Every structure is written in structure tokens, then in C-alpha cells.
N, C-alpha and C positions, 0 to 999 in steps of 0.2 A: 410792189415788192422790193424795189429799189429805196421808196420812202419808208420801208422798216428798219433797214440796218443803219447803224452809229456811222457816221463821218469820221473816218482817219485823222482829218486832219484837224477837226474840234476838238478832239481827245488830245492830241498834240497840244494844242493851242493851250487846254486849260493846264496840263501839266507845267510847259514852259510859264504861265503865270504865278504858279505855285512858288518854282524855283526862283523867279526874281523879287516874290515877295519875302520868300525866305534869305534870299540877299540883302533886301532892304532893310530887316530885320536885325540881321549881324551886324550889318552900316552903324544902324539906332547903337547896338550894345556897342559895339566898338567906341562910339563917341562919348556913351556915357561913362565906360573906361577911363577914357583919357581925359574928361572933364573931373570925374573923382578922384583918379587916381586908381591903380590897378587893385587895390584891396580893397577900398572903398567900392570899386562898380564890382567888384566880385561877390560882396556883400550882398548888392542890390538885386543881384541876379539869381543868387540862389536865394535870397527873400522872396524873389517873384515867383522862384519854384517849390517854396517851402522846404528849403535846404540849407537851412540855417543850423540848426542843431548839429546835424553833418559835418558841417565846418569848426564849429566849436569843438566835436570831438579830435577833428582831426587834428586841431591848432594844438590841444593838449595834450596830443601821444609826441606829436612834432616836439614840443618842448622839454617832455619827459626824456626822451631818446637824446636831444641835446644835453640836457643836464647828465646823464648816465655817460654817455661819452666824454664829458668833460670831466667829471669823476674821475672815470678809468684811467685819462691820458695824464691827471695828476699824481694820482696813486703811484703809476708807475714811473712817473720821473721824481718821485719821494720828494716834492717841493712843491711851494705855492701855499695859496690859503689852506688846502686840505692837510696837508702835510703840518701845519702851523697848530690845525686843531685837532694834530695827534693823529692823521692819516699815515699812511705808507704803508711796506710791507716787511713782514718779520723774517728772519734770518731763513725761513723755511719757504719764504715766499707768500705767505699766508696772509690776506690782508690786514691789517689793523684797525680797529672802530676808531670811530673820531668822537669829540666833542660837542657835534652840531647840536643846536638846540633843538629842544625839544617842538613840534608843531604845536600851533594854538588849540587847547584845548585837551592837548596831551598829559595824561598823569606820570610819564615817564621821567626817570629823576637823572641827571645828569652822572655818568659813570667815568671813573678813569681812566686812561688808556690802558688796553691789554696787556701792552708793553711793560709796564711800570706795575714790579709785585709790591702791592700795600702790604704792611706788616700788621698782622692782626692787634688789636687793642680792646680794651674796654668801652662801652659803650657809654655815654653821657650820665646814664645813672647810675652804671657801675664806678665812672669815674666819683661820681658824688657821693657813693655811698663809702669810698674807698677813704675820702678827704673825711667825711665825718668819722671813717673808725680810722683814724692815725694809728699808727704802730706804738704801742707804750713801751716808753724806754726801760731797758735790760736791766736795769738797776734801780733799786729804791731804798730812800732810809729815812729814818724819823726821827728828829729832833723832840727830847724831851727836856722839859723844865720842872725841878722838883722845890718845894718848900715854901711856895710864894701862896696868894700874894704878898707884895709890900708897896710901897708908894714910893720906892724909889728904883729899884732895880726891874723890878716887873715892866712898867712902863717903857725903859729902856730897852727890853726885849723886844716889847709886841711894836715899838717904832721900827725895828733892826727887821724884823720880819714882814711887818707893814711894806715897808720899802723894798723888798726883794720877792714880795706877794708869795709868802712861804706859811703854810700852816705848819703846827708842831702840837704836841701834845703836854698839858701841863697837868702836873700830879699835885694838889694843893691840900694844904693841911687846914684843919676845920678852923681851928681856932685864929688862924692869919683870913681865912674868909669871912669869918664875922667881924674882924678888927677893918677889913678891904673890900666891903661887898661893891662897890662902883668899881673897882679894879678886876673882881673878880666878871663882875657883870660885861667890862669890855672885852675881856679874854673870850667870853661866851659869843658876844655879838660880833668880835670879829675873823669869826669862822674856825676858832682853834677848837680842839678836845679837850676835855676835863675829866682827869681822874680820880679818885681820894688817895691819900697819903696818911690817911688815918686822922683821927682826930687832935691829938695833942704831940705828935710824933715821938711816941713810945715806941720803944724796944718789942712789940707784939710778936716774935716769936721767941720772947719770956715769959708772956702775958697767961693769964688761965682764960680758957674757953668762954668763961663767962664776960669776965674783962675786956677779951678781943671782941667780943659779940657787941659790947657797949661802947664801945669806943666806934667801931664800924656805924653805930646806930646812931652817935652825935655827929660825925663827919657827914654823914648822911643829909643830916636835918639842917647842919649849918650852911651847907652848899644848896638844900633844896630853899633856904630861907633869904642865902644871899643872892642866888640867881636862877633859881625856880628849877633846877637840875637834879635829878637823882644818878652820879656815875655808876659805868658799867665795869669799868676799870679800876683795877687796885696796885699801888706799890706799894710795899712793906717797907716803913723807916728803915735805914741801914743796910736792905736787902732782907733783913732776917726772918726768917720763915721755921714756921712749928707745924705739927701735922694738926694741930688746932685751929689754927689759923687758915690752912687749905680746908678744914671743915667747913669752919664758919664762913669762906668766900662760896663755899658751894653752896649753903645754905641760904645765903643771900644774893646769888646770882651774879657774882662777882668773878671777874676774869684777873688770876694772878699775872701782873708784868713786871718782869725784871729789865735789865739792858747787857748789852756786850761790847760797848764800847764806852769806855769810862777814863775821861780826862784828869780826873779828880781837880777839877775847878773850884772846888770849895777851898781847897787846902792851901790859896794862897800861890797856884801855879801859875807862871809867868805866861800871858797871851799866845806867846810866839810857838810855847810848850803845849800850851792847851791845841791850837790851830793845828799843829803838826801830827799829834798824837790822834786826833781823830782822823783824818786824812791820810795818814798810814796805818791806818787799823780798822776802816769803815770796809764792810764788804755788802753785798748783795743783802738786804732785810736786816742793817743794821739799826740797832736803836741806840741811840746815843746821850750818856747822862748826862745832863746840864743842870746848873740852879738857876733860879729868879730869886731868892731870896737864902740871907744866913750865910753861910761858910766863913774860914777863919777870920777873927777879928771882924767879922759883917761887911768884908771885904768881896766884891765881885766884879770890880775894874775889869780883870783878867777875861773875864767870860765875856763882859761887855767889847772887850776890845779884840777878843778872838772872832768873835759871831761872824761878823761880816766875811773875813776870809774864809772861817768854815764854810760859810753856805756857797761863796765864790766858787770854790775850790771843789764841794762837791760837784756843784752844778759842770763844772768844767770837766769832772771825770765821768758825766754822763749819769749822773743820780738826778733819779725824781725826789724830790725832798714832797712829804707826806705824813699823815698823821699815824699812830699805832694800829688804830684799825683799819685806817687805808692800805696799811702793809698787808694786813689779814684779808681783805678786799679783792684786792689786787692779785695775791697768790692764787685766786681759786679759780 
């Protein structure tokens, strides 16, 4: 009977052995920690027990908590790196967003600090559209030249217009176009508008309907032969108009054009008076009557001298210089 019972002394000896083995193991672990450093040793221990992932999670949480505490401290202080990036507190105590860079792979864009009110403005496409559609000057005027072309004054007029980059309307006489087709071609090639001034510069307000029709036909033929154009505008010589002329123009599809500023440059008027008259009487929509041939004693030197002053003066007053048809297009 005594042989079947466990001996108390043997059981206690086994437990003591286990305790001693545990102490040896802990002593070995302590040696590893001292050998590789506290953090490296801890990693080895956790790997031995399959707990390395747990350590990574704990470290990430600790780092996040540290960053959050640092951000709170800087925000409350209103200074430091976070303040430089736009952080801080608003007057009501709410935190302001900073301009921190977006995380890698993020599609977020940098936003301005909420404390700065950005004024509304057009987008880049709207700005480009506004540049393309620049406001048109409020006032427009058209320079017109009658009676040419010739080889003396008309080229001088063209040179001055070219110098200023200005276009004009030339009302030409059929017989002159026949004499100087190369000058008429230059008028066309330099972008100016060409209108008819009749074939022989006759007083068409006193002509019969048949004679008016023939004069218009001959003028059209001369301009077509000289420059390949059939004008749509007509200015009557001397400004003389009759019902018969109006009917003939309507039948031929031509528009009657007169003028509203006349410095009488053809009458030997001095250049200073020509220029001052134009600049004083010009209004929006002005059609200014000048000449590029003819005049008293065939002298248009006053016109040539006054023309630069007229152009510069009108531009200085805010006028856009255009053609007669340009006035009509811009007014629509």
C-alpha cells in the first residue's frame, strides 16, 4: 500500500527544477538584451514568441501619438514650423489648416490658409477668353480720300497710312483708275477699302437716269480692269444727289456714302487749319473727307502735311481709325 502513493519529496524536487530552469532562461534572455541592446534584444524575444507584428503596431501607434501631441503643442503656441505653414488658432479658437504637403500618392492639392480670404477671379480659360475679346474703343472714325488715284499725292497718302498702320477708304474716279492702275492695285493690296466716285467726276445729281446708269457702269468696268474689284460703296462727286441717282444706286446694289467732317483740304487750306478742323469736329462715327488728287491748282500739300497730325490727334483722343464699312460692322 505504501508503494502506490506518490512521494511528496519527489514532486517538490520537480517543481524546484522547473523554477531553476526558468531562472536560467531569464538569465540568458538578460544576456541577449545586454549583448544586442534593449531594443534589438526585445525584437529577438518577440520573434522567438511570434510577436514581431505586435511590436510594429505598437511602435506605429506610439509615433502617431507623438506627432499628434507635437502638433497640438505647436498649434496652441502659435509658433514653430506648423505656424510657418499656416497653422495656428483663429480669433474664435478654432484651429486653422496648414499647407502640409499631401502624402505620397495622394491627389489632394495644396489649399491656401483658411484665414486668408482669396478674392474671386476668372479661371485661366476665362482670362484667355477676355484677352482674346479685348474691349473695342468707344469711338471710331473713318478717313476717306476722294478723286484719286494719281502718281503724286496718292502714294504719299499711302505711305503715311502705312507708317501708322491705319486703313482708310478711297473713293476713286474711273478715268484715274484707267491712267494709274498700279496705284489702285497698291491701295487694294495694302488693305484699304475702295469705293466708286463715278467715271468722269461729273455732277451726277443733274444727269438723266440713263446717263447715271452709264456712268456707274463705266466706273465699275474701269475698276474691275485695273484692280479686279467691283465696289459696293459710292460717293457722289460734289455730294450732288437726285432721286434718279438713288434709284440707280439701289438697282446696282451700291450704298450711298457722304461725309460729316469736311476741312476743305482741296481749297488750298493750310495744314494747321485742316488738322484743327478735323480734330475739333470729329465725333464717334465720323466720316472725314480728304483728297488724294486734284485740289485748287492741283496742290494738296496741305493735306499731306496735316495727315500725320490728324492721325495722331484722333488716336490720342481715343479713336479707332477704320474704313467706312468698318464703322458699319462695328456698330452692329
